[in-house]
Structures are given as structure tokens and as C-alpha cells.
N, C-alpha and C positions, 0 to 999 in steps of 0.2 A: 682374424678381427681376435679382436683381446677376450676371452673365458668368460671374464662376465656377462660380457653383453651376449654373449652365446646363450649364458642360465636364464636373463630376464629371456630371451626371444621366447627359448623352450617355453619361461613360465606364461608368454605371449598363444606362443599354440596352444594349451594345455586349455585356457581360458576359454580362447573359440572353441575345443574340443566340446568342453562341459555347457555351453553356449545351447552347441549344436545338440545337443545330450536333452539340453534339461526342452526344449523345445516338443510341445505337441506332436503327437503322432500327427495329428493329422495336418501339422502345415500351414494353419492358418492363423488368419491375421484376430480371429473375436475368440479361438480359441485362448490364444494368449492375452486373450486382451481380459479376457476372465480367470484368469488363472496367478493369484495376487505371489504366490510361491515361486513360479516362474520369471516374476515381472523382476522380480526383488535378489532371486541371482544370477538372473542378468546382469543386474547394473552391478550387482557383488562383483562379478566374472568383465564386464566392463572398465570399472574403476583397477580394478589391477592389470588390463592392459592400458589404462593408460599413466600408473603409475607405475609401470615399468618401461616406456616408451619413455616415460619422462625422466629415465637414468638413461638410458640407454643413451640421448640427447646429450647429456651434462658430459657423456663418456665420449663420443661422435656424436657433433653435430648434423654432420654430413651425410648421413647411412641413408640410404639409398631408400624409401619406405616412405610413400605421400602420404601425404596428410597426416603427415607428424606428429605436427605441430595440433591441428587438429583432434585426433587422438587427446594429447595432455588438458585440451583446454573442456571434454569431453567429461572428463575424469573430474575435472575439476566442480564444472558444472553438476553434473552425477551430485556430489557429495559439499555441496558450498548451496546451489541451489534444485534439491534436488525434488522444490516444487513447482519446480518451473520442470522436466524430465517430464514428455507424454508418452505414449503409448505409440504414437505415431516414431516418434521421434528412433525410439530403443529398437520397434521392429524393420525404421528405415535405415538402422546399423547396421542390426543381425543381418537382413535380405540383402540390402545391398557394396555394403563396406567391408564385411569381416569377411566374406570371400577373396577379395581381391588384396586384404590383413595380410591373410594363410598364405598366398601364392605368393608375396610379394618375398613372406617371411621364407617362407619352403627357397627360393629362387636364390635369398642372400646368405643360406646356411653353408 
């Protein structure tokens, strides 16, 4: 694996760790929904994840990360369609998809 891909994978891991650190201690959607700072921090880290994935796909379009294209699309949606990203979508990403992504990255590193 190319060194730059390893760096981008590490960036994704760091962004996931930050998201997990930002989440309310209660771990509930209700608390997340009320906390604008946390939501913005999560959005920013999802943007970082999407940008890193975009760079990885340019170098290795066949990397074995499921939903890699959707990850990039989500980044683009947050940046360009910021007003169409709901709290529910962010919560779904956090709770369902980030754990899968984290496992896949650890497997290929």
C-alpha cells in the first residue's frame, strides 16, 4: 500500500475518533440534536473523512472499503448542500456507518 494512502487512512481514523469523543456522554440522539457545536464538529469530521476517501480513490479506485463512493458523496452533500443535511442523517452515519468504516480501515492497514 502506498504511503500516502496510509496517511489518509490515518486521517479517517482520527476523524472517527474525534467524532466519538464529541458525542454526548448519554449517547442519545436527543442530546446530540440539541448540541449545535457537536453537530458542526461532526459535520467537519465527515467532510475530512470524505476528502481523504476521495484522495484514496484517485490513487486506488479498487480499495476494499464498502460505500467509498457514498462517503465522498456525503462529503459533497455537506459542503454544497449544507441545508439539506438533517440531524437524523448525521446520527445514522455516526451510529451505523462509521463503526463499519473503522473496522474496514483497521483490516486493510
